C-alpha positions, 0 to 999 in steps of 0.5 A: 856777933858780940853781945856788946855790938847788939847792946850798942846797936840797941842803944844807938837806934832810938837816937837815930830814930829821933833824928830821922823823924825830925830831919827826914831825908836830910838826916845824913846831909851836911848842914850848919843848922842847929838841931832842935834838941840835944837828943836830935842833934846827937842822933843826927851825928850818930846817923852820919857817923854810922851811915856816912854824911851825904848831900841832901839829894843823895839817897839814904840807906833803905832801913833809915829811909823806912824809919823816915817814912814811919818812925813809929813802926817797930818793924822799921826800928828793928830793921834800922837796929839790925843795919846799925848792928851790921855796920858796927860789926863790920868796922871795929873803929866805928864800933869804938867811936859809937861806944865812946859817943854813947858813953859821953852822951850818957855822962852828959845826961842825953838819954832816950828810952822808949819801949812798947807800943805808942811809947814816947821818948823826948829830951825836952818838950815844951808842948803837948804829947798825946798818944792813943786811939782817937786822942783829941786835944781839948779845943784851944790846946796846942 
């Protein structure tokens, strides 16, 4: 497997994780609904391109279902990255399409980077993001 595919899968995974976290089991469903953010919408398009668009009641691949169940679990993210890498390695056209999409996203400023335990990556946030053990927001905060 080429290093390009490994890197491409690593680049695509955070977008797909963001979309899976936001959309849950309907991440691969065809819908006219607008995505909450550019990153989530892009991640959904990537997920649908990699795993195929499906009806809302159809099952999603196991690695994607695990991320939907717990998107912060790094083992789930690693399994999803491996599934993406395998899909890219098995289909040269898919690899080229995903590489083009990632390149276009970077050129238009859509980027997601989150590394390490409890890291957070967002495109746009209009609220509070709190991480850590026993982290409680002050009374009246949202």
